[in-house]
C-alpha positions as CSV (number, residue, x, y, z in Angstrom):
1,M,157.8,-113.8,-20.2
2,A,155.8,-116.7,-18.8
3,Q,153.4,-114.2,-17.2
4,L,152.9,-112.5,-20.6
5,R,152.2,-115.9,-22.3
6,F,149.7,-116.8,-19.5
7,L,147.8,-113.4,-20.0
8,T,147.8,-113.9,-23.8
9,L,146.3,-117.4,-23.3
10,L,143.6,-116.0,-21.0
11,V,142.6,-113.3,-23.5
12,L,142.4,-115.9,-26.3
13,L,140.4,-118.2,-24.2
14,G,138.0,-115.4,-23.2
15,L,137.5,-114.5,-26.9
16,A,136.8,-118.1,-27.8
17,L,134.3,-118.5,-24.9
18,G,132.6,-115.3,-25.9
19,A,132.2,-116.4,-29.5
20,C,130.9,-119.9,-28.4
21,G,128.7,-118.6,-25.6
22,R,126.3,-116.3,-27.4
23,N,123.1,-115.9,-25.3
24,Y,120.3,-117.2,-27.6
25,P,116.7,-117.6,-26.4
26,P,115.4,-121.2,-26.2
27,P,114.4,-122.8,-29.6
28,H,111.1,-121.7,-31.0
29,N,107.9,-123.5,-30.2
30,L,106.2,-123.2,-33.6
31,P,104.3,-126.1,-35.1
32,D,105.6,-127.4,-38.4
33,P,104.3,-125.4,-41.4
34,I,101.3,-126.7,-43.3
35,V,102.2,-127.2,-46.9
36,N,99.5,-125.8,-49.2
37,L,100.3,-125.8,-52.9
38,Q,96.8,-124.9,-54.1
39,V,97.0,-121.9,-56.5
40,G,94.9,-118.8,-56.4
41,A,94.3,-115.6,-58.5
42,G,97.5,-113.7,-59.3
43,D,99.8,-116.7,-58.9
44,V,102.4,-117.1,-61.7
45,L,102.8,-120.6,-63.2
46,E,105.4,-122.1,-65.4
47,V,103.9,-124.6,-67.8
48,V,106.1,-126.8,-70.0
49,V,104.6,-129.0,-72.7
50,V,107.5,-131.4,-73.6
51,G,108.5,-131.0,-77.2
52,E,106.4,-127.8,-77.7
53,E,109.1,-125.1,-77.3
54,K,106.9,-122.5,-79.2
55,L,104.3,-122.4,-76.5
56,P,104.6,-119.7,-73.9
57,K,105.8,-120.9,-70.5
58,D,104.7,-118.2,-68.0
59,Y,101.0,-117.8,-67.1
60,E,99.2,-115.7,-64.5
61,V,96.1,-117.1,-62.9
62,Q,93.3,-114.6,-63.8
63,P,90.9,-112.9,-61.2
64,D,88.2,-115.4,-62.1
65,G,90.5,-118.3,-61.3
66,S,91.2,-119.4,-64.8
67,L,94.4,-119.9,-66.9
68,D,94.2,-118.8,-70.5
69,F,96.1,-121.5,-72.3
70,P,96.7,-121.6,-76.1
71,Y,94.5,-123.7,-78.3
72,V,92.2,-124.7,-75.4
73,G,91.1,-121.3,-73.9
74,G,90.3,-120.8,-70.2
75,I,91.0,-123.6,-67.8
76,K,89.8,-123.3,-64.2
77,V,92.8,-123.8,-61.9
78,V,92.1,-122.0,-58.7
79,G,92.2,-124.4,-55.7
80,L,94.2,-127.0,-57.7
81,E,97.7,-128.1,-57.0
82,P,100.4,-128.1,-59.8
83,R,100.0,-131.8,-60.6
84,Q,96.2,-131.4,-60.9
85,I,96.7,-128.4,-63.2
86,A,99.1,-130.4,-65.4
87,A,96.5,-133.2,-65.7
88,S,93.8,-130.7,-66.6
89,I,95.9,-129.0,-69.3
90,R,96.9,-132.4,-70.7
91,D,93.2,-133.5,-70.9
92,H,92.2,-130.2,-72.6
93,L,95.0,-130.5,-75.2
94,V,93.8,-134.0,-76.1
95,E,90.2,-132.9,-76.3
96,A,91.1,-130.1,-78.5
97,K,93.0,-132.6,-80.7
98,Y,96.1,-130.4,-80.5
99,L,98.3,-133.3,-79.2
100,V,97.6,-137.0,-78.8
101,S,99.6,-137.8,-75.6
102,P,101.2,-134.6,-74.2
103,Q,103.6,-134.5,-71.3
104,V,102.8,-131.4,-69.2
105,Q,104.8,-130.1,-66.3
106,V,103.6,-127.3,-64.0
107,K,105.4,-125.4,-61.2
108,V,104.5,-122.3,-59.3
109,K,106.9,-119.4,-59.9
110,A,105.2,-117.0,-57.5
111,F,102.5,-117.5,-55.0
112,N,101.1,-114.0,-55.2
113,S,97.8,-115.1,-53.6
114,K,99.7,-116.3,-50.5
115,M,101.4,-113.7,-48.4
116,I,103.8,-113.3,-45.5
117,Q,103.4,-110.1,-43.4
118,I,106.6,-108.5,-42.1
119,I,106.3,-105.6,-39.6
120,G,108.7,-103.7,-37.4
121,Q,112.4,-103.1,-37.8
122,V,113.1,-104.1,-41.4
123,T,114.0,-101.9,-44.3
124,K,110.8,-102.6,-46.3
125,P,108.0,-103.7,-44.0
126,G,104.7,-105.0,-45.5
127,P,103.4,-108.1,-47.3
128,I,105.7,-110.2,-49.5
129,A,104.7,-113.1,-51.7
130,Y,105.1,-116.5,-50.1
131,Q,107.3,-119.0,-52.0
132,D,107.1,-122.8,-51.5
133,G,109.8,-123.7,-48.9
134,M,110.4,-120.1,-47.9
135,T,112.5,-119.6,-44.7
136,L,112.6,-116.8,-42.1
137,V,116.0,-115.6,-43.3
138,Q,114.8,-115.5,-46.9
139,A,111.7,-113.5,-46.0
140,I,113.7,-111.0,-44.0
141,S,116.1,-110.7,-46.9
142,A,113.2,-110.0,-49.2
143,A,112.1,-107.2,-46.9
144,G,115.5,-105.6,-47.2
145,W,117.0,-107.1,-44.0
146,F,117.0,-105.6,-40.5
147,T,117.4,-101.9,-39.6
148,P,120.2,-101.0,-37.2
149,L,117.6,-100.8,-34.4
150,A,116.3,-104.4,-34.8
151,D,116.4,-106.9,-32.0
152,T,117.7,-109.7,-34.2
153,N,117.9,-112.1,-31.3
154,H,114.2,-112.1,-30.5
155,V,112.2,-112.1,-33.8
156,Q,108.5,-113.1,-33.4
157,V,106.9,-115.5,-35.8
158,I,103.1,-115.6,-35.4
159,R,101.5,-118.6,-37.0
160,N,97.8,-119.4,-37.4
161,V,97.2,-123.0,-36.4
162,S,93.4,-123.4,-36.6
163,G,90.6,-120.9,-37.1
164,S,91.4,-117.9,-34.9
165,K,94.0,-119.6,-32.8
166,S,97.6,-118.6,-33.4
167,V,101.0,-119.5,-31.9
168,N,103.8,-117.0,-31.2
169,G,107.3,-118.3,-31.4
170,I,110.5,-116.3,-30.6
171,V,113.3,-117.0,-33.0
172,S,116.9,-115.8,-32.8
173,V,118.0,-115.0,-36.3
174,D,121.5,-114.4,-34.8
175,S,121.6,-118.1,-33.9
176,I,120.6,-119.0,-37.5
177,T,123.2,-116.7,-39.1
178,D,125.8,-118.0,-36.6
179,N,125.0,-121.6,-37.8
180,A,124.0,-122.5,-34.2
181,R,120.4,-123.4,-35.2
182,P,118.6,-124.3,-38.5
183,D,116.6,-121.7,-40.4
184,V,112.8,-121.7,-39.7
185,K,110.5,-122.7,-42.5
186,L,107.5,-120.5,-43.0
187,Q,103.9,-121.1,-44.1
188,Q,101.5,-118.8,-45.9
189,G,99.8,-116.3,-43.6
190,D,102.7,-116.1,-41.1
191,T,103.4,-112.7,-39.6
192,I,107.0,-111.8,-38.7
193,K,107.4,-109.0,-36.1
194,V,110.7,-107.4,-35.5
195,D,110.9,-105.3,-32.4
196,Q,113.4,-102.5,-31.6
197,R,116.2,-103.7,-29.3
198,L,116.5,-102.4,-25.8
199,F,119.6,-100.3,-25.1
């Protein structure tokens, strides 16, 4: 009986060590992402003018870089950040004598001008629109998640750091989904490469 208890204890200890001792590669060596909130053609903005519920809220930046806003016409917004766009819309509304002192709030709903490229063993490889604060797990989810052949423990994130120079970091998505390491924040222009695992 004592021997049976001892064997049971050994099995349970082995399972616990196996769960805790997953073999992850070292933490990635990627530099912190560069935050760039400047909008471009194709981006979708949400514009709220406080107290003006009848005004549309969603706008797409046109190919010429302008935003067609009611009562003021086209406003050049390409290359501006949301706070700068809000200030420009506010100034145009005052100039058009539509409002005296409007409060304008702008946020980006979709950065269609900024892309993340996902290649390799995911369900839907190809470009996806970058969202502010997007993480590696969110991007892979947007690509339909991994295929059964994916090496989820060695996912490459290739990041441009200056000009033509790029850094390649190996990230274990297993360690992220196992809550062993934090998720990796992405930046626009990142390429995620998912290789096939070796059998």
